[in-house]
CHARMM-style PDB file with segment names, atoms N, HN, CA, C and O in Angstrom:
ATOM      1  N   MET     1      -1.022 -11.718   5.731  1.00  0.00      PROA
ATOM      2  CA  MET     1      -2.205 -11.086   6.284  1.00  0.00      PROA
ATOM      3  C   MET     1      -3.329 -12.105   6.314  1.00  0.00      PROA
ATOM      4  O   MET     1      -3.556 -12.842   5.354  1.00  0.00      PROA
ATOM      5  N   VAL     2      -4.022 -12.128   7.433  1.00  0.00      PROA
ATOM      6  HN  VAL     2      -3.838 -11.530   8.213  1.00  0.00      PROA
ATOM      7  CA  VAL     2      -5.132 -13.057   7.605  1.00  0.00      PROA
ATOM      8  C   VAL     2      -6.379 -12.273   7.972  1.00  0.00      PROA
ATOM      9  O   VAL     2      -6.340 -11.391   8.831  1.00  0.00      PROA
ATOM     10  N   ILE     3      -7.465 -12.594   7.328  1.00  0.00      PROA
ATOM     11  HN  ILE     3      -7.497 -13.310   6.631  1.00  0.00      PROA
ATOM     12  CA  ILE     3      -8.727 -11.931   7.632  1.00  0.00      PROA
ATOM     13  C   ILE     3      -9.633 -12.933   8.332  1.00  0.00      PROA
ATOM     14  O   ILE     3      -9.899 -14.013   7.806  1.00  0.00      PROA
ATOM     15  N   GLN     4     -10.105 -12.571   9.522  1.00  0.00      PROA
ATOM     16  HN  GLN     4      -9.889 -11.693   9.950  1.00  0.00      PROA
ATOM     17  CA  GLN     4     -11.013 -13.422  10.285  1.00  0.00      PROA
ATOM     18  C   GLN     4     -12.434 -12.997   9.974  1.00  0.00      PROA
ATOM     19  O   GLN     4     -12.832 -11.892  10.341  1.00  0.00      PROA
ATOM     20  N   LEU     5     -13.209 -13.837   9.310  1.00  0.00      PROA
ATOM     21  HN  LEU     5     -12.885 -14.735   9.012  1.00  0.00      PROA
ATOM     22  CA  LEU     5     -14.573 -13.494   8.930  1.00  0.00      PROA
ATOM     23  C   LEU     5     -15.607 -13.960   9.949  1.00  0.00      PROA
ATOM     24  O   LEU     5     -16.714 -13.422   9.990  1.00  0.00      PROA
ATOM     25  N   ASN     6     -15.274 -14.934  10.757  1.00  0.00      PROA
ATOM     26  HN  ASN     6     -14.375 -15.371  10.723  1.00  0.00      PROA
ATOM     27  CA  ASN     6     -16.192 -15.477  11.743  1.00  0.00      PROA
ATOM     28  C   ASN     6     -15.924 -14.804  13.086  1.00  0.00      PROA
ATOM     29  O   ASN     6     -14.812 -14.890  13.607  1.00  0.00      PROA
ATOM     30  N   ASP     7     -16.938 -14.129  13.657  1.00  0.00      PROA
ATOM     31  HN  ASP     7     -17.841 -14.059  13.234  1.00  0.00      PROA
ATOM     32  CA  ASP     7     -16.714 -13.429  14.925  1.00  0.00      PROA
ATOM     33  C   ASP     7     -16.822 -14.355  16.139  1.00  0.00      PROA
ATOM     34  O   ASP     7     -16.538 -13.917  17.253  1.00  0.00      PROA
ATOM     35  N   THR     8     -17.217 -15.600  15.966  1.00  0.00      PROA
ATOM     36  HN  THR     8     -17.448 -15.955  15.061  1.00  0.00      PROA
ATOM     37  CA  THR     8     -17.249 -16.591  17.047  1.00  0.00      PROA
ATOM     38  C   THR     8     -16.636 -17.896  16.545  1.00  0.00      PROA
ATOM     39  O   THR     8     -17.366 -18.858  16.304  1.00  0.00      PROA
ATOM     40  N   PRO     9     -15.313 -17.952  16.383  1.00  0.00      PROA
ATOM     41  CA  PRO     9     -14.687 -19.130  15.790  1.00  0.00      PROA
ATOM     42  C   PRO     9     -14.517 -20.316  16.736  1.00  0.00      PROA
ATOM     43  O   PRO     9     -14.105 -21.388  16.293  1.00  0.00      PROA
ATOM     44  N   GLY    10     -14.822 -20.157  18.030  1.00  0.00      PROA
ATOM     45  HN  GLY    10     -15.156 -19.286  18.390  1.00  0.00      PROA
ATOM     46  CA  GLY    10     -14.670 -21.268  18.966  1.00  0.00      PROA
ATOM     47  C   GLY    10     -13.375 -21.211  19.763  1.00  0.00      PROA
ATOM     48  O   GLY    10     -13.081 -22.145  20.510  1.00  0.00      PROA
ATOM     49  N   TYR    11     -12.612 -20.172  19.632  1.00  0.00      PROA
ATOM     50  HN  TYR    11     -12.851 -19.413  19.025  1.00  0.00      PROA
ATOM     51  CA  TYR    11     -11.389 -19.952  20.400  1.00  0.00      PROA
ATOM     52  C   TYR    11     -11.230 -18.449  20.585  1.00  0.00      PROA
ATOM     53  O   TYR    11     -11.791 -17.672  19.814  1.00  0.00      PROA
ATOM     54  N   PRO    12     -10.463 -18.023  21.608  1.00  0.00      PROA
ATOM     55  CA  PRO    12     -10.301 -16.584  21.839  1.00  0.00      PROA
ATOM     56  C   PRO    12      -9.531 -15.906  20.700  1.00  0.00      PROA
ATOM     57  O   PRO    12      -8.425 -16.326  20.362  1.00  0.00      PROA
ATOM     58  N   LEU    13     -10.111 -14.867  20.115  1.00  0.00      PROA
ATOM     59  HN  LEU    13     -11.010 -14.526  20.390  1.00  0.00      PROA
ATOM     60  CA  LEU    13      -9.469 -14.173  19.005  1.00  0.00      PROA
ATOM     61  C   LEU    13      -8.166 -13.491  19.434  1.00  0.00      PROA
ATOM     62  O   LEU    13      -7.233 -13.385  18.639  1.00  0.00      PROA
ATOM     63  N   VAL    14      -8.099 -13.030  20.688  1.00  0.00      PROA
ATOM     64  HN  VAL    14      -8.858 -13.116  21.334  1.00  0.00      PROA
ATOM     65  CA  VAL    14      -6.871 -12.397  21.167  1.00  0.00      PROA
ATOM     66  C   VAL    14      -5.724 -13.403  21.157  1.00  0.00      PROA
ATOM     67  O   VAL    14      -4.600 -13.055  20.796  1.00  0.00      PROA
ATOM     68  N   MET    15      -5.997 -14.642  21.548  1.00  0.00      PROA
ATOM     69  HN  MET    15      -6.910 -14.925  21.841  1.00  0.00      PROA
ATOM     70  CA  MET    15      -4.957 -15.673  21.528  1.00  0.00      PROA
ATOM     71  C   MET    15      -4.478 -15.926  20.096  1.00  0.00      PROA
ATOM     72  O   MET    15      -3.292 -16.164  19.866  1.00  0.00      PROA
ATOM     73  N   ARG    16      -5.393 -15.875  19.149  1.00  0.00      PROA
ATOM     74  HN  ARG    16      -6.356 -15.682  19.336  1.00  0.00      PROA
ATOM     75  CA  ARG    16      -5.009 -16.035  17.751  1.00  0.00      PROA
ATOM     76  C   ARG    16      -4.081 -14.903  17.327  1.00  0.00      PROA
ATOM     77  O   ARG    16      -3.113 -15.131  16.602  1.00  0.00      PROA
ATOM     78  N   GLY    17      -4.372 -13.676  17.779  1.00  0.00      PROA
ATOM     79  HN  GLY    17      -5.159 -13.490  18.368  1.00  0.00      PROA
ATOM     80  CA  GLY    17      -3.511 -12.531  17.485  1.00  0.00      PROA
ATOM     81  C   GLY    17      -2.116 -12.724  18.052  1.00  0.00      PROA
ATOM     82  O   GLY    17      -1.125 -12.460  17.373  1.00  0.00      PROA
ATOM     83  N   PHE    18      -2.033 -13.188  19.307  1.00  0.00      PROA
ATOM     84  HN  PHE    18      -2.839 -13.403  19.859  1.00  0.00      PROA
ATOM     85  CA  PHE    18      -0.729 -13.464  19.916  1.00  0.00      PROA
ATOM     86  C   PHE    18       0.027 -14.523  19.126  1.00  0.00      PROA
ATOM     87  O   PHE    18       1.232 -14.405  18.907  1.00  0.00      PROA
ATOM     88  N   TYR    19      -0.692 -15.558  18.702  1.00  0.00      PROA
ATOM     89  HN  TYR    19      -1.671 -15.654  18.880  1.00  0.00      PROA
ATOM     90  CA  TYR    19      -0.081 -16.649  17.946  1.00  0.00      PROA
ATOM     91  C   TYR    19       0.527 -16.128  16.641  1.00  0.00      PROA
ATOM     92  O   TYR    19       1.665 -16.464  16.312  1.00  0.00      PROA
ATOM     93  N   TYR    20      -0.222 -15.311  15.898  1.00  0.00      PROA
ATOM     94  HN  TYR    20      -1.146 -15.038  16.165  1.00  0.00      PROA
ATOM     95  CA  TYR    20       0.284 -14.809  14.619  1.00  0.00      PROA
ATOM     96  C   TYR    20       1.476 -13.877  14.805  1.00  0.00      PROA
ATOM     97  O   TYR    20       2.415 -13.911  14.009  1.00  0.00      PROA
ATOM     98  N   CYS    21       1.451 -13.042  15.850  1.00  0.00      PROA
ATOM     99  HN  CYS    21       0.688 -13.014  16.496  1.00  0.00      PROA
ATOM    100  CA  CYS    21       2.604 -12.173  16.120  1.00  0.00      PROA
ATOM    101  C   CYS    21       3.829 -13.007  16.476  1.00  0.00      PROA
ATOM    102  O   CYS    21       4.930 -12.738  15.995  1.00  0.00      PROA
ATOM    103  N   ALA    22       3.637 -14.014  17.314  1.00  0.00      PROA
ATOM    104  HN  ALA    22       2.743 -14.232  17.705  1.00  0.00      PROA
ATOM    105  CA  ALA    22       4.755 -14.887  17.689  1.00  0.00      PROA
ATOM    106  C   ALA    22       5.296 -15.616  16.467  1.00  0.00      PROA
ATOM    107  O   ALA    22       6.506 -15.800  16.338  1.00  0.00      PROA
ATOM    108  N   ARG    23       4.413 -16.027  15.577  1.00  0.00      PROA
ATOM    109  HN  ARG    23       3.430 -15.878  15.682  1.00  0.00      PROA
ATOM    110  CA  ARG    23       4.846 -16.720  14.364  1.00  0.00      PROA
ATOM    111  C   ARG    23       5.648 -15.803  13.453  1.00  0.00      PROA
ATOM    112  O   ARG    23       6.628 -16.234  12.846  1.00  0.00      PROA
ATOM    113  N   MET    24       5.233 -14.523  13.351  1.00  0.00      PROA
ATOM    114  HN  MET    24       4.437 -14.173  13.845  1.00  0.00      PROA
ATOM    115  CA  MET    24       5.980 -13.578  12.524  1.00  0.00      PROA
ATOM    116  C   MET    24       7.378 -13.331  13.098  1.00  0.00      PROA
ATOM    117  O   MET    24       8.340 -13.160  12.349  1.00  0.00      PROA
ATOM    118  N   ILE    25       7.483 -13.315  14.416  1.00  0.00      PROA
ATOM    119  HN  ILE    25       6.702 -13.455  15.024  1.00  0.00      PROA
ATOM    120  CA  ILE    25       8.796 -13.140  15.046  1.00  0.00      PROA
ATOM    121  C   ILE    25       9.650 -14.375  14.826  1.00  0.00      PROA
ATOM    122  O   ILE    25      10.825 -14.254  14.478  1.00  0.00      PROA
ATOM    123  N   SER    26       9.089 -15.558  15.022  1.00  0.00      PROA
ATOM    124  HN  SER    26       8.135 -15.656  15.306  1.00  0.00      PROA
ATOM    125  CA  SER    26       9.886 -16.779  14.879  1.00  0.00      PROA
ATOM    126  C   SER    26      10.325 -17.009  13.435  1.00  0.00      PROA
ATOM    127  O   SER    26      11.338 -17.669  13.204  1.00  0.00      PROA
ATOM    128  N   GLU    27       9.588 -16.480  12.458  1.00  0.00      PROA
ATOM    129  HN  GLU    27       8.765 -15.944  12.645  1.00  0.00      PROA
ATOM    130  CA  GLU    27       9.990 -16.608  11.054  1.00  0.00      PROA
ATOM    131  C   GLU    27      11.255 -15.812  10.742  1.00  0.00      PROA
ATOM    132  O   GLU    27      11.902 -16.045   9.721  1.00  0.00      PROA
ATOM    133  N   GLN    28      11.607 -14.871  11.620  1.00  0.00      PROA
ATOM    134  HN  GLN    28      11.082 -14.681  12.450  1.00  0.00      PROA
ATOM    135  CA  GLN    28      12.809 -14.068  11.416  1.00  0.00      PROA
ATOM    136  C   GLN    28      14.084 -14.850  11.762  1.00  0.00      PROA
ATOM    137  O   GLN    28      15.177 -14.481  11.333  1.00  0.00      PROA
ATOM    138  N   TYR    29      13.940 -15.923  12.535  1.00  0.00      PROA
ATOM    139  HN  TYR    29      13.052 -16.223  12.884  1.00  0.00      PROA
ATOM    140  CA  TYR    29      15.110 -16.683  12.952  1.00  0.00      PROA
ATOM    141  C   TYR    29      15.802 -17.301  11.732  1.00  0.00      PROA
ATOM    142  O   TYR    29      15.170 -17.977  10.920  1.00  0.00      PROA
ATOM    143  N   GLY    30      17.078 -17.063  11.622  1.00  0.00      PROA
ATOM    144  HN  GLY    30      17.592 -16.514  12.281  1.00  0.00      PROA
ATOM    145  CA  GLY    30      17.860 -17.604  10.513  1.00  0.00      PROA
ATOM    146  C   GLY    30      17.989 -16.644   9.342  1.00  0.00      PROA
ATOM    147  O   GLY    30      18.897 -16.783   8.522  1.00  0.00      PROA
ATOM    148  N   THR    31      17.082 -15.664   9.258  1.00  0.00      PROA
ATOM    149  HN  THR    31      16.345 -15.551   9.924  1.00  0.00      PROA
ATOM    150  CA  THR    31      17.193 -14.686   8.167  1.00  0.00      PROA
ATOM    151  C   THR    31      17.549 -13.301   8.708  1.00  0.00      PROA
ATOM    152  O   THR    31      18.394 -12.614   8.134  1.00  0.00      PROA
ATOM    153  N   VAL    32      16.915 -12.886   9.804  1.00  0.00      PROA
ATOM    154  HN  VAL    32      16.229 -13.444  10.270  1.00  0.00      PROA
ATOM    155  CA  VAL    32      17.164 -11.578  10.393  1.00  0.00      PROA
ATOM    156  C   VAL    32      18.131 -11.687  11.562  1.00  0.00      PROA
ATOM    157  O   VAL    32      19.020 -10.851  11.725  1.00  0.00      PROA
ATOM    158  N   PHE    33      17.950 -12.725  12.374  1.00  0.00      PROA
ATOM    159  HN  PHE    33      17.228 -13.403  12.241  1.00  0.00      PROA
ATOM    160  CA  PHE    33      18.849 -12.944  13.505  1.00  0.00      PROA
ATOM    161  C   PHE    33      19.166 -14.430  13.611  1.00  0.00      PROA
ATOM    162  O   PHE    33      18.439 -15.273  13.086  1.00  0.00      PROA
ATOM    163  N   ALA    34      20.249 -14.732  14.289  1.00  0.00      PROA
ATOM    164  HN  ALA    34      20.840 -14.047  14.715  1.00  0.00      PROA
ATOM    165  CA  ALA    34      20.653 -16.120  14.492  1.00  0.00      PROA
ATOM    166  C   ALA    34      21.267 -16.253  15.880  1.00  0.00      PROA
ATOM    167  O   ALA    34      21.684 -15.272  16.496  1.00  0.00      PROA
ATOM    168  N   ASP    35      21.308 -17.477  16.346  1.00  0.00      PROA
ATOM    169  HN  ASP    35      20.969 -18.274  15.846  1.00  0.00      PROA
ATOM    170  CA  ASP    35      21.837 -17.805  17.663  1.00  0.00      PROA
ATOM    171  C   ASP    35      21.128 -16.971  18.734  1.00  0.00      PROA
ATOM    172  O   ASP    35      19.902 -17.014  18.834  1.00  0.00      PROA
ATOM    173  N   GLU    36      21.874 -16.224  19.526  1.00  0.00      PROA
ATOM    174  HN  GLU    36      22.871 -16.189  19.445  1.00  0.00      PROA
ATOM    175  CA  GLU    36      21.279 -15.453  20.617  1.00  0.00      PROA
ATOM    176  C   GLU    36      21.342 -13.951  20.361  1.00  0.00      PROA
ATOM    177  O   GLU    36      21.411 -13.170  21.311  1.00  0.00      PROA
ATOM    178  N   HSD    37      21.319 -13.534  19.105  1.00  0.00      PROA
ATOM    179  HN  HSD    37      21.262 -14.168  18.333  1.00  0.00      PROA
ATOM    180  CA  HSD    37      21.367 -12.113  18.754  1.00  0.00      PROA
ATOM    181  C   HSD    37      19.947 -11.549  18.670  1.00  0.00      PROA
ATOM    182  O   HSD    37      19.487 -11.129  17.609  1.00  0.00      PROA
ATOM    183  N   TYR    38      19.268 -11.551  19.820  1.00  0.00      PROA
ATOM    184  HN  TYR    38      19.641 -11.892  20.682  1.00  0.00      PROA
ATOM    185  CA  TYR    38      17.872 -11.118  19.868  1.00  0.00      PROA
ATOM    186  C   TYR    38      17.710  -9.625  19.631  1.00  0.00      PROA
ATOM    187  O   TYR    38      16.607  -9.166  19.334  1.00  0.00      PROA
ATOM    188  N   GLU    39      18.784  -8.862  19.755  1.00  0.00      PROA
ATOM    189  HN  GLU    39      19.680  -9.235  19.996  1.00  0.00      PROA
ATOM    190  CA  GLU    39      18.684  -7.421  19.532  1.00  0.00      PROA
ATOM    191  C   GLU    39      18.406  -7.094  18.067  1.00  0.00      PROA
ATOM    192  O   GLU    39      18.042  -5.961  17.750  1.00  0.00      PROA
ATOM    193  N   LYS    40      18.568  -8.054  17.179  1.00  0.00      PROA
ATOM    194  HN  LYS    40      18.863  -8.974  17.436  1.00  0.00      PROA
ATOM    195  CA  LYS    40      18.329  -7.837  15.755  1.00  0.00      PROA
ATOM    196  C   LYS    40      16.896  -8.146  15.318  1.00  0.00      PROA
ATOM    197  O   LYS    40      16.544  -7.960  14.153  1.00  0.00      PROA
ATOM    198  N   ILE    41      16.075  -8.617  16.254  1.00  0.00      PROA
ATOM    199  HN  ILE    41      16.361  -8.769  17.201  1.00  0.00      PROA
ATOM    200  CA  ILE    41      14.692  -8.931  15.906  1.00  0.00      PROA
ATOM    201  C   ILE    41      13.969  -7.647  15.509  1.00  0.00      PROA
ATOM    202  O   ILE    41      14.053  -6.634  16.203  1.00  0.00      PROA
ATOM    203  N   GLN    42      13.271  -7.703  14.404  1.00  0.00      PROA
ATOM    204  HN  GLN    42      13.202  -8.526  13.840  1.00  0.00      PROA
ATOM    205  CA  GLN    42      12.520  -6.544  13.918  1.00  0.00      PROA
ATOM    206  C   GLN    42      11.150  -6.487  14.586  1.00  0.00      PROA
ATOM    207  O   GLN    42      10.607  -7.515  14.991  1.00  0.00      PROA
ATOM    208  N   LYS    43      10.601  -5.296  14.697  1.00  0.00      PROA
ATOM    209  HN  LYS    43      11.042  -4.461  14.368  1.00  0.00      PROA
ATOM    210  CA  LYS    43       9.290  -5.121  15.309  1.00  0.00      PROA
ATOM    211  C   LYS    43       8.216  -5.799  14.474  1.00  0.00      PROA
ATOM    212  O   LYS    43       8.317  -5.892  13.250  1.00  0.00      PROA
ATOM    213  N   VAL    44       7.201  -6.265  15.159  1.00  0.00      PROA
ATOM    214  HN  VAL    44       7.119  -6.190  16.152  1.00  0.00      PROA
ATOM    215  CA  VAL    44       6.040  -6.896  14.521  1.00  0.00      PROA
ATOM    216  C   VAL    44       4.801  -6.139  14.954  1.00  0.00      PROA
ATOM    217  O   VAL    44       4.634  -5.851  16.139  1.00  0.00      PROA
ATOM    218  N   TYR    45       3.934  -5.816  14.018  1.00  0.00      PROA
ATOM    219  HN  TYR    45       4.070  -6.051  13.055  1.00  0.00      PROA
ATOM    220  CA  TYR    45       2.721  -5.072  14.317  1.00  0.00      PROA
ATOM    221  C   TYR    45       1.501  -5.907  13.942  1.00  0.00      PROA
ATOM    222  O   TYR    45       1.504  -6.632  12.947  1.00  0.00      PROA
ATOM    223  N   SER    46       0.479  -5.789  14.744  1.00  0.00      PROA
ATOM    224  HN  SER    46       0.476  -5.200  15.552  1.00  0.00      PROA
ATOM    225  CA  SER    46      -0.786  -6.450  14.464  1.00  0.00      PROA
ATOM    226  C   SER    46      -1.866  -5.381  14.484  1.00  0.00      PROA
ATOM    227  O   SER    46      -2.027  -4.684  15.486  1.00  0.00      PROA
ATOM    228  N   ILE    47      -2.604  -5.241  13.397  1.00  0.00      PROA
ATOM    229  HN  ILE    47      -2.473  -5.807  12.583  1.00  0.00      PROA
ATOM    230  CA  ILE    47      -3.641  -4.223  13.287  1.00  0.00      PROA
ATOM    231  C   ILE    47      -5.003  -4.926  13.275  1.00  0.00      PROA
ATOM    232  O   ILE    47      -5.263  -5.806  12.455  1.00  0.00      PROA
ATOM    233  N   TRP    48      -5.842  -4.519  14.190  1.00  0.00      PROA
ATOM    234  HN  TRP    48      -5.631  -3.804  14.856  1.00  0.00      PROA
ATOM    235  CA  TRP    48      -7.175  -5.119  14.314  1.00  0.00      PROA
ATOM    236  C   TRP    48      -8.206  -4.065  13.907  1.00  0.00      PROA
ATOM    237  O   TRP    48      -8.237  -2.973  14.475  1.00  0.00      PROA
ATOM    238  N   ILE    49      -9.023  -4.382  12.955  1.00  0.00      PROA
ATOM    239  HN  ILE    49      -8.998  -5.269  12.494  1.00  0.00      PROA
ATOM    240  CA  ILE    49     -10.106  -3.488  12.533  1.00  0.00      PROA
ATOM    241  C   ILE    49     -11.422  -4.170  12.926  1.00  0.00      PROA
ATOM    242  O   ILE    49     -11.774  -5.237  12.423  1.00  0.00      PROA
ATOM    243  N   CYS    50     -12.109  -3.529  13.818  1.00  0.00      PROA
ATOM    244  HN  CYS    50     -11.823  -2.662  14.227  1.00  0.00      PROA
ATOM    245  CA  CYS    50     -13.365  -4.118  14.328  1.00  0.00      PROA
ATOM    246  C   CYS    50     -14.549  -3.303  13.871  1.00  0.00      PROA
ATOM    247  OT1 CYS    50     -15.689  -3.635  14.195  1.00  0.00      PROA
TER     248      CYS     50
END
């Protein structure tokens, strides 16, 4: 979990959200799924509190 305290960090916050979701999915490779078994990828959720 990451908390963003700066509301103007110098980059789009939505892109940061996409990056973290993609990173959580890629961390599953080798533990949850391997090779081309993409059907085993678990859902990833991102909750934004504004």
